[in-house]
Structures are given as C-alpha cells and as structure tokens.
C-alpha positions as CSV (number, residue, x, y, z in Angstrom):
1,M,61.4,12.7,72.4
2,A,61.8,10.0,69.4
3,T,58.4,10.8,66.7
4,K,55.4,9.0,66.4
5,P,55.7,6.6,62.9
6,V,52.9,7.6,60.6
7,P,50.4,4.9,59.6
8,M,50.7,3.1,55.9
9,K,46.9,4.3,55.8
10,K,47.3,8.0,56.7
11,R,50.8,8.4,53.6
12,V,48.3,6.2,51.3
13,A,45.3,9.5,51.8
14,E,48.8,12.5,51.5
15,L,49.5,11.0,48.2
16,L,45.4,10.4,47.4
17,D,45.0,14.4,48.2
18,A,49.2,15.4,46.9
19,R,47.6,13.5,43.5
20,T,43.9,14.4,42.9
21,K,45.4,18.5,43.9
22,A,48.3,17.9,41.4
23,R,45.5,16.4,38.5
24,L,43.7,19.4,39.2
25,G,46.2,21.7,37.4
26,G,45.4,25.4,38.1
27,G,42.1,24.1,39.4
28,A,38.2,24.3,39.0
29,K,38.0,27.7,38.0
30,R,41.1,27.9,35.1
31,I,39.6,24.7,34.1
32,E,35.9,26.1,33.6
33,K,37.7,29.5,32.0
34,Q,39.1,27.0,28.9
35,H,35.6,25.8,28.5
36,A,34.3,28.6,28.1
37,A,37.0,29.5,25.5
38,G,35.8,26.0,23.5
39,K,38.8,24.1,24.9
40,M,39.4,21.3,26.5
41,S,41.7,20.7,29.6
42,A,45.1,19.1,29.1
43,R,44.3,15.5,31.1
44,E,40.5,15.6,29.0
45,R,42.0,15.7,25.9
46,I,44.6,12.6,26.8
47,D,41.8,10.3,27.5
48,A,40.1,11.9,24.8
49,L,42.8,10.9,22.7
50,I,43.7,7.3,24.7
51,D,41.8,4.4,24.6
52,A,39.7,3.8,28.4
53,D,41.9,3.8,31.5
54,S,45.4,3.6,29.8
55,F,47.5,6.4,30.5
56,Q,50.5,6.0,33.2
57,E,51.9,9.4,34.1
58,I,54.8,9.9,34.3
59,G,56.6,13.7,36.4
60,L,53.0,14.7,38.3
61,F,55.5,15.7,40.5
62,R,57.5,16.6,39.1
63,K,58.6,20.9,40.7
64,N,60.7,23.4,38.7
65,R,63.7,24.4,40.7
66,T,64.2,28.3,39.6
67,V,63.5,30.6,43.1
68,T,64.0,34.5,40.7
69,F,61.2,36.3,40.2
70,G,58.9,35.1,42.7
71,M,59.4,31.0,41.0
72,D,59.8,29.8,44.4
73,T,56.6,30.5,45.6
74,A,54.2,30.0,42.7
75,D,52.4,27.3,42.0
76,M,52.9,25.2,39.2
77,P,52.1,21.1,39.4
78,A,53.3,19.2,37.1
79,D,55.7,21.7,36.1
80,G,52.6,22.8,33.2
81,V,53.0,19.3,30.9
82,V,51.2,16.6,31.7
83,T,53.4,13.3,30.5
84,G,53.4,8.8,30.0
85,T,52.8,6.7,28.3
86,A,49.2,4.9,27.2
87,T,47.9,3.2,24.2
88,V,45.3,4.2,21.1
89,L,44.0,1.8,19.4
90,G,46.0,-0.4,21.1
91,R,48.8,0.2,20.2
92,P,51.6,1.7,22.7
93,V,52.5,5.5,23.0
94,H,54.6,8.0,24.4
95,I,52.2,11.8,25.5
96,A,53.2,15.5,26.2
97,S,50.0,17.6,26.6
98,Q,50.8,21.3,28.1
99,D,48.8,22.5,30.6
100,F,47.2,26.6,29.8
101,T,45.6,26.4,33.2
102,V,49.7,26.1,34.8
103,M,51.1,29.5,33.6
104,G,49.5,29.3,30.7
105,G,51.5,26.7,29.8
106,S,54.6,28.0,29.6
107,A,58.2,26.4,28.7
108,G,60.6,26.1,31.4
109,E,63.0,23.7,32.4
110,T,61.8,21.6,34.1
111,H,58.3,21.7,31.3
112,S,60.6,20.7,28.5
113,K,62.7,18.7,30.1
114,K,59.5,15.8,30.8
115,V,58.5,16.5,27.3
116,V,62.5,15.6,25.5
117,E,62.8,12.3,28.6
118,M,58.5,11.3,26.5
119,M,60.6,11.7,22.9
120,E,63.1,9.6,24.2
121,A,61.5,7.2,25.8
122,A,59.5,6.9,22.5
123,L,62.7,7.0,21.0
124,R,64.2,3.7,22.9
125,N,60.9,1.5,22.8
126,G,59.3,2.5,19.5
127,T,56.6,4.2,20.1
128,P,55.0,7.2,18.1
129,F,54.9,11.0,19.9
130,V,52.1,12.1,20.1
131,F,52.1,16.5,21.6
132,I,49.4,18.3,21.8
133,N,51.0,21.8,22.7
134,D,48.7,24.6,24.2
135,S,51.2,27.5,25.0
136,G,52.1,31.1,26.6
137,G,55.4,30.2,25.1
138,A,58.7,30.8,27.1
139,R,59.0,31.4,30.5
140,V,60.2,34.8,30.9
141,Q,61.2,34.1,34.4
142,E,63.5,31.5,33.8
143,G,65.5,33.7,31.6
144,I,67.6,31.2,29.6
145,D,66.9,28.1,31.1
146,S,63.2,28.3,29.3
147,L,65.5,28.3,25.9
148,S,67.6,25.6,26.7
149,G,64.8,23.4,27.2
150,Y,63.9,25.0,23.7
151,G,66.8,23.5,22.3
152,Q,66.9,20.1,23.6
153,V,62.5,20.0,22.1
154,F,64.2,20.6,18.8
155,Y,67.5,18.3,19.4
156,A,65.1,15.0,20.1
157,N,62.6,16.1,17.1
158,V,65.4,16.2,14.7
159,L,66.7,12.7,17.0
160,L,63.3,10.6,16.2
161,S,62.5,11.6,12.6
162,G,62.6,8.8,10.7
163,V,62.6,6.9,13.6
164,V,59.4,6.9,14.9
165,P,56.1,9.0,13.7
166,Q,56.2,12.7,15.4
167,I,51.7,14.5,15.6
168,S,51.8,17.5,16.9
169,I,48.1,18.5,17.6
170,I,48.1,22.8,18.3
171,A,45.2,23.2,20.3
172,G,45.4,26.6,21.7
173,P,48.9,29.1,21.3
174,C,52.1,28.6,19.4
175,A,54.3,31.0,19.9
176,G,57.9,31.7,19.3
177,G,60.1,29.1,19.1
178,A,57.4,26.8,20.0
179,A,56.1,27.0,16.8
180,Y,59.6,25.0,15.5
181,S,58.8,21.7,17.4
182,P,56.1,21.2,15.4
183,A,57.3,22.5,12.3
184,L,60.0,19.1,13.0
185,T,58.0,17.0,13.0
186,D,55.7,14.4,10.7
187,F,52.6,15.7,10.9
188,V,50.7,19.2,12.4
189,I,47.1,19.2,13.5
190,Q,45.4,22.8,13.6
191,T,42.8,24.2,15.0
192,R,40.8,27.1,14.6
193,K,41.1,28.1,18.0
194,A,44.6,28.1,17.5
195,H,47.2,29.9,16.7
196,M,51.2,29.1,15.3
197,F,53.9,32.3,14.1
198,I,56.5,33.3,15.1
199,T,56.2,36.7,15.9
200,G,52.8,38.4,16.6
201,P,50.6,40.7,14.9
202,S,51.5,43.3,17.7
203,V,55.1,42.9,17.3
204,I,54.9,42.8,13.3
205,K,53.0,45.9,14.0
206,Q,56.2,47.9,15.9
207,V,58.9,45.9,13.7
208,T,56.8,46.6,10.0
209,G,54.1,49.3,10.6
210,E,52.1,46.3,9.1
211,E,48.3,45.3,10.6
212,V,47.5,41.6,10.9
213,T,44.3,40.4,13.0
214,Q,45.7,36.5,14.4
215,D,43.4,35.0,12.1
216,A,45.3,35.9,9.1
217,L,48.5,35.9,10.8
218,G,48.7,32.4,12.2
219,G,44.8,31.1,11.5
220,A,44.4,27.2,10.6
221,D,43.4,28.1,7.8
222,T,46.1,30.3,7.1
223,H,48.5,27.9,7.5
224,M,47.0,25.2,5.8
225,A,45.8,27.5,1.8
226,V,49.1,29.9,2.3
227,S,52.1,29.0,4.2
228,G,51.5,24.9,4.3
229,V,52.6,24.5,7.3
230,N,49.6,22.5,9.1
231,H,48.5,19.2,7.5
232,F,44.8,18.9,9.0
233,V,42.6,21.4,10.6
234,A,39.9,20.5,13.2
235,D,37.2,22.6,14.2
236,D,37.5,22.3,17.7
237,D,40.1,19.8,20.3
238,E,37.2,16.5,19.8
239,Q,37.6,16.6,15.9
240,A,41.5,17.3,16.1
241,I,42.3,14.3,18.4
242,M,39.2,11.5,16.0
243,I,42.3,12.8,13.0
244,A,44.7,11.8,15.4
245,K,43.2,8.2,16.1
246,K,43.2,7.9,12.6
247,L,46.5,9.2,10.7
248,L,47.8,7.0,14.1
249,S,46.2,3.8,13.2
250,F,47.7,4.0,9.4
251,L,51.2,4.1,10.5
252,P,53.1,1.8,11.6
253,Q,55.4,2.8,15.3
254,N,58.7,3.0,14.6
255,N,60.6,2.7,11.0
256,N,61.3,-1.2,12.0
257,E,57.6,-2.2,11.7
258,D,55.7,-2.4,9.3
259,A,51.7,-0.4,9.2
260,P,49.7,-2.8,10.6
261,L,47.7,-5.9,8.7
262,L,44.0,-5.3,9.0
263,E,41.4,-7.3,7.4
264,G,40.4,-4.9,4.0
265,D,38.0,-4.8,1.8
266,A,39.1,-8.0,-0.6
267,E,37.1,-7.1,-3.4
268,V,38.8,-7.0,-6.8
269,E,36.9,-7.4,-8.8
270,Y,36.2,-5.5,-12.2
271,D,34.8,-2.5,-11.4
272,P,33.1,-0.1,-14.8
273,S,32.3,2.2,-13.4
274,L,36.3,3.6,-13.9
275,H,35.0,4.4,-17.2
276,D,33.3,7.1,-16.7
277,V,35.6,8.9,-14.4
278,V,38.1,10.3,-16.9
279,P,36.9,12.3,-19.5
280,A,38.4,11.8,-23.1
281,D,38.9,15.5,-23.4
282,G,42.4,16.1,-22.4
283,K,41.4,19.2,-22.0
284,Q,38.4,18.4,-20.0
285,G,38.6,18.5,-15.3
286,Y,37.9,15.8,-13.2
287,D,38.5,14.8,-9.5
288,V,41.4,12.0,-9.5
289,R,40.3,11.1,-5.3
290,D,37.0,10.1,-7.2
291,V,39.4,7.7,-9.3
292,I,41.7,6.6,-6.2
293,G,38.1,6.4,-3.9
294,K,37.5,3.5,-6.8
295,V,40.9,0.9,-6.3
296,V,40.9,1.9,-2.0
297,D,39.2,-0.3,1.1
298,H,36.6,0.6,0.8
299,A,36.5,4.5,-0.6
300,D,38.6,4.9,2.8
301,F,40.8,8.0,2.0
302,L,43.1,10.2,4.4
303,E,43.8,13.0,2.6
304,V,47.2,14.6,4.1
305,Q,47.2,19.3,3.6
306,A,43.9,19.0,1.1
307,G,43.9,22.5,1.7
308,Y,47.4,23.7,0.6
309,A,48.8,23.0,-3.0
310,M,45.4,21.1,-3.9
311,N,47.2,20.7,-7.7
312,I,48.1,18.0,-6.2
313,V,46.5,14.7,-3.8
314,V,48.6,12.8,-1.5
315,G,46.9,10.8,1.5
316,F,46.7,6.9,3.1
317,A,44.9,5.0,2.2
318,R,44.8,0.1,1.7
319,I,44.7,-1.8,-0.6
320,N,43.9,-5.5,1.0
321,G,44.1,-4.3,4.9
322,R,47.3,-2.9,3.6
323,T,48.3,1.2,4.0
324,I,49.7,2.7,0.8
325,G,50.6,6.1,0.5
326,V,49.0,7.8,-2.3
327,V,50.2,10.9,-4.8
328,A,48.1,12.0,-7.7
329,N,47.5,14.4,-9.8
330,Q,44.7,17.2,-9.7
331,P,43.5,17.8,-12.9
332,M,40.3,19.8,-11.4
333,V,42.9,22.5,-9.7
334,M,45.1,23.8,-12.6
335,A,45.2,21.2,-14.7
336,G,47.7,19.1,-12.2
337,V,50.1,21.2,-12.8
338,L,53.7,20.6,-11.2
339,D,54.5,24.4,-9.3
340,I,56.5,25.2,-6.3
341,N,54.1,24.3,-3.6
342,A,53.2,20.9,-4.9
343,S,56.7,20.3,-4.8
344,D,57.6,20.7,-2.3
345,K,53.6,18.7,-0.9
346,G,54.6,15.7,-2.6
347,S,57.5,15.1,-1.9
348,K,57.7,15.5,2.1
349,F,55.1,13.2,1.2
350,I,56.4,10.4,-0.8
351,R,59.6,10.3,2.2
352,F,57.7,10.1,5.3
353,C,56.3,7.6,3.7
354,N,59.6,5.7,2.9
355,A,61.1,6.1,5.9
356,F,58.7,4.0,7.4
357,N,57.9,1.1,5.3
358,I,54.7,2.5,3.5
359,P,54.4,1.5,-0.1
360,I,53.4,4.6,-2.4
361,V,51.0,4.5,-5.4
362,T,50.6,7.3,-8.4
363,F,48.5,8.0,-10.1
364,V,48.8,9.9,-13.3
365,D,47.9,12.9,-15.3
366,V,50.3,16.3,-15.3
367,P,50.9,17.7,-18.0
368,G,54.0,19.6,-17.2
369,Y,56.0,22.0,-14.6
370,M,54.6,25.6,-14.2
371,P,55.2,28.1,-16.4
372,G,56.4,31.1,-15.9
373,V,58.4,34.2,-14.1
374,T,57.3,34.1,-10.6
375,Q,57.5,29.7,-11.0
376,E,60.7,30.5,-12.0
377,Y,62.3,33.1,-9.4
378,G,60.8,31.1,-7.0
379,G,63.1,28.4,-7.4
380,I,61.0,26.0,-9.8
381,I,64.5,23.5,-11.0
382,R,65.2,23.5,-7.3
383,H,61.9,22.1,-5.4
384,G,60.7,20.2,-8.9
385,A,64.1,18.2,-8.6
386,K,62.7,18.0,-5.0
387,L,59.9,14.7,-6.0
388,L,63.0,13.8,-8.0
389,F,65.0,12.9,-5.6
390,A,62.0,11.5,-2.5
391,Y,60.8,9.1,-5.8
392,S,64.6,8.3,-6.9
393,A,65.9,7.4,-3.4
394,A,62.6,5.7,-2.1
395,T,63.4,1.8,-1.4
396,V,59.6,1.3,-1.0
397,P,57.0,-0.9,-2.9
398,L,56.5,2.1,-6.1
399,V,53.7,1.5,-8.6
400,T,52.7,3.9,-11.0
401,V,49.3,4.0,-12.7
402,V,49.5,6.3,-15.6
403,L,45.7,7.6,-16.8
404,R,46.2,10.4,-19.4
405,K,49.1,13.1,-19.6
406,A,51.8,12.7,-19.0
407,Y,54.4,15.5,-20.5
408,G,57.4,16.1,-20.1
409,G,60.3,16.2,-16.9
410,A,56.8,16.3,-15.5
411,Y,56.4,12.5,-16.5
412,I,59.5,11.3,-15.0
413,A,59.4,13.6,-11.8
414,M,55.6,11.9,-11.0
415,A,57.6,8.1,-10.3
416,C,58.0,6.4,-14.3
417,K,60.3,3.8,-14.5
418,D,63.5,5.1,-14.7
419,L,63.0,6.6,-11.6
420,G,62.8,3.4,-9.9
421,A,59.4,2.6,-9.7
422,D,58.7,-1.4,-9.6
423,K,55.5,-1.3,-12.0
424,V,53.5,0.8,-13.9
425,F,50.4,0.7,-15.9
426,A,49.0,2.8,-17.8
427,W,45.6,2.7,-19.2
428,P,44.6,3.4,-22.8
429,T,43.6,7.5,-22.5
430,A,47.5,7.5,-21.1
431,E,49.5,10.2,-23.3
432,I,52.7,9.7,-22.5
433,A,54.7,12.3,-24.5
434,V,57.8,14.8,-24.1
435,M,54.8,17.8,-24.5
436,G,51.5,17.5,-26.2
437,A,51.0,16.6,-29.4
438,E,49.5,20.3,-30.7
439,G,53.2,21.7,-28.9
440,A,54.9,19.6,-30.3
441,A,54.1,18.4,-34.2
442,S,54.1,22.5,-34.4
443,I,58.4,22.0,-32.8
444,V,58.8,18.9,-35.0
445,F,56.4,20.1,-38.2
446,R,57.3,23.0,-38.8
447,K,58.1,23.6,-42.4
448,E,55.6,21.3,-43.4
449,I,52.9,23.1,-41.5
450,S,54.3,26.7,-42.8
451,T,54.9,25.6,-46.2
452,A,51.2,24.1,-47.0
453,E,48.2,25.1,-49.0
454,D,46.5,25.0,-46.5
455,P,48.2,25.4,-43.1
456,N,45.5,24.4,-40.4
457,A,44.6,21.3,-42.5
458,K,48.2,20.3,-42.6
459,R,49.0,20.7,-38.8
460,E,45.9,19.1,-38.2
461,E,46.9,16.5,-39.3
462,L,50.4,16.5,-38.7
463,V,49.1,16.7,-35.1
464,E,47.6,13.5,-35.1
465,A,50.3,11.8,-36.8
466,Y,52.0,12.6,-33.7
467,R,49.0,11.9,-31.6
468,S,49.0,8.3,-33.0
469,T,52.0,7.0,-32.6
470,F,54.1,9.1,-29.2
471,S,50.6,10.6,-27.7
472,T,49.1,7.2,-26.4
473,P,50.4,4.4,-23.9
474,F,52.0,2.2,-26.8
475,M,55.0,3.6,-27.3
476,A,56.4,2.9,-23.7
477,A,55.3,-0.1,-23.5
478,S,56.9,-0.5,-26.7
479,R,60.4,-0.1,-24.6
480,G,59.1,-1.8,-21.6
481,L,58.5,1.8,-19.6
482,V,54.9,1.1,-19.3
483,D,54.5,-3.1,-17.6
484,D,51.7,-3.1,-18.9
485,I,48.1,-1.2,-20.6
486,I,45.4,-2.1,-18.7
487,D,41.2,-2.2,-18.4
488,P,40.3,1.0,-16.1
489,G,38.2,-1.4,-14.5
490,D,40.5,-3.3,-13.9
491,T,43.1,-1.4,-12.3
492,R,42.4,-1.9,-8.3
493,R,43.2,-5.4,-9.1
494,K,46.4,-4.8,-10.7
495,V,47.3,-2.6,-8.1
496,A,46.6,-4.4,-5.0
497,M,49.0,-7.7,-7.2
498,A,51.6,-6.1,-7.6
499,L,51.6,-4.6,-3.8
500,E,51.1,-8.8,-2.9
501,L,53.9,-9.5,-5.5
502,L,56.3,-6.9,-3.7
503,A,55.1,-6.9,-0.5
504,S,58.9,-8.6,0.1
505,K,60.4,-6.4,-2.1
506,R,64.7,-5.1,-0.9
507,L,66.8,-2.6,-1.9
508,L,70.1,-2.4,-0.8
509,R,71.6,1.4,-1.4
510,P,75.6,2.8,-1.5
511,A,76.4,3.7,2.3
512,K,76.8,6.8,3.3
513,K,75.2,9.1,5.9
514,H,72.5,10.5,4.1
515,G,71.5,12.1,0.6
516,L,72.2,15.7,-0.8
517,G,69.0,16.4,-1.9
518,P,67.8,19.9,-3.1
519,V,66.5,22.4,-0.2
C-alpha cells in the first residue's frame, strides 16, 4: 500500500518545531541557570552583538557521529555551538558562539568543524571572525576526535592571522587546549565571570602543591595585569559585546581594505591648551593620554591592554575620520621607560596595525630601556629588539611626535626617522640625545669636572653646555632626523596633514616568505 504523501504545510510545521527546539539549546532550565550566574545564553550574546534580524545561522541541525559512551542517545542541539553570519554596524562578520547549556559547551569533532567552517568562510569572504568562548573544554567522550578538532581550529587561526581580524570573547570557562585559540587571535576580551588557564587550580595543587583560586590563576584582572593574555576586561557579557562592537568599528574587514573612513572631527585649529600638558621639568610625570585626547577626533581613544605594561600606551583612535593606531610612552608609569613587557605589548600592536593598513602615530617621551639584572636575565635585548623589528618592518604611514625625552636606543626604538618614520615632529621641549645631559656630561667631561676647583659648579656648567648643544630638537633637525619643530598647539593640524599626504603611501620590500624577528 502506497504511503500517503505528507502535505507541505505539515512538513513546514515540523520544521518550525524542530527549529524552535534546537534553538533552545539545553532547554529553558539551563538557560535560566546561565542567567542566574549573570551570563547570557549563546544566542543572546549573538543577538546583542549583531544588527537586528541580520543573523543567518549555519549548521543548526548538525549532529555528532560518535556512538561510544552514550553519545548515540545524547541530545545536543547544534552540537553545542551556534555558528553563522550577520552584520555588525552594517558590515558582515562570521560568528561562532559556544553554548554552555549543551553539554557544558564542550568541543567535539562536529562542534569544532562548525567553528572551522565559519573561519574558512571568513577567510574566503574577507570578513572579521568573532568567537565567543564558553566551554568546559574538550569533549572527553569523543577522545582523539575532539583533540583533532582543536588542532583544526588552531590551524585555521593561523591561516586567518593577518588576513582578517580575529576577536575572541571569553564569557565563561576556557581551559586546557581551548585557551590556545584565543591566544592565536588578535584581540581577547574577557569578562570578570570567565576564567582562562591551561591547567586549573586542582591539577596545579596535585602536581606542584601550590594552592590558588580560579580568579587569581585565570581571572580577567590577572590576565590583564600579570600575564598580558587578554586585551580588554569587561564586567559582564553586555560590556564585552559593546567593546567588541567598538573595536570592530575601528578595523577594516580584511588586509586588502582600509578601515572605514568616517565623517570624523574636521576641527584642526590651533589648541593652546597643549602648552600646559607636558611639564617643563623632565623629571615630572604626566598622563600622555591627555596629549592623545587633544590630538584625536572627539578625544575618543580605545586603549588596548590598558592594565598591562602601563609604561606604554597603545590603542585606536581617529584623526579626520581616519583610523590610526597610537603608540605612546607613559611618563606617569616608570617614567615611560621601555621594559620587556612594554616592548612585547608595543611590538604586537604595531604588527597588527601594519597587517591591516592602519597608520601609526607615535608619541615619544622615553628615558631609555629599563636597567637591571632581572630585565637582562629576562631577555630585554631580545624583547626590546621586537620594537625595532616591528617598526622597521612596517610599511604603513608612520608619524612620530617627540614630546620630551628621547634617549639612546629607546629613541631609536620609538619610530625614529632611521627606522622608517615618514614624518617626525618635535616639540620645543624635546631632548633628543644618547642619554640625559647629567649622565653624558659626567662621561664626556669627567676629567674637567674632577680637576676643577669647584667640581659641583663645573659639573653644572658643563651639564648645561651639553644640554644646550645636544638635548634639544635643533641638533636632530639640523641632521634631518626631525622634519619640523612645532608649536604643541599645532600638533593635531600637523599630524592630520601628514596622514592625509601619506594616505597613498606605497613601500616595496624585498621578496621573502617572512622576516625572522626576535621571539
């Protein structure tokens, strides 16, 4: 007897039922548990990130193929990860959001394949990739298949690197091998409700005997202040998503495009308030962000890694609507000296900007590299060279403003003319020299000082002589290492004009696979 055909209306109704059930993930009770913990569900996070009604889900009905250890009867909608495409601020992105309500968001073979498929689509279509992490780790029931899935994700992270921006939001647990994917992306945004580590507190106690809490080991504040693993800290999911949207607004879609050119702030008039920001006393600190705020559009500056290596400041802003990367010494912290962590932080940011066609504006007030046994043993030579390598390798427009101190090797490392800076401006307060006048005079005039009737008076006299000769911007300007000595009030106008002129910069480099910089 022939089977009676099922009417289309009934089939559509069945489809809608299946879709509704799958979209509930682990079910209403588990979603409520997420809410009780102060966290959004996987789909709520996507909805908060994207433009309304722009999400096109891919792989809603995908299932795992593992049958061992009860997996043949396990109900895992979308295999614990929501994937698809959408627009954010009107521009396309590819997204993966792990669903903790489905088997703790654990990553198995199909789960990881879905993520990789989104990454590959982002690569093909030239869009940013956003991965929202909230997972208990590898799905142990799937054994080696789950590890293979991780490997595929890591490989895709590397393929995407430098081609499309990659942003990781850590909104829940991210442990073991899962932590390496965020580390391979460009920016990590971590909420204070999330934890990220390779081995958790219990394993550490068993192996080393050390006792540590989850927050102290892998909390957001720890990774910001101590390890430098994350780039932004958010109080909750909502704030993390706001940061991601703000970050995306500054970035191009891919390495073949420029960042969006907005209407911006066309005001570039003389600003006399800049005269009062930098103290005349070279030993007195100040907040370099006050300078940045007066130079960029609307004083709008998105600082990256604000709580890590705070002796250097990096982040995104705009001048005349054009995205720029900002790198600046911070005299308020450790006098703005360059150390291991500051060199790592600055060089990575510079390399990102260069990969994605973002001009770099550098504000210099640096007394040198950090001295000390700990720094030398830690490899300050190797780490400090990363800044030299990053600036020298950069082909994007480079504009440098020397505010005050620019001494020794640190002067060179902060985008000097010889490292490829296109325009170098100096304020009248700039001191460009091998070292400070006091130290230099003690070396150069050691004999004169020691044989003088009044060594102290002679020393002061010679210090002033050295300072007036070398610790000014005029000597550097006479050698062509400074393009112009400018009134601080003209800084925004001068930088804006330079960036406009350099917008079409083209710089060819020798053909090679890649440079072998210090690591």
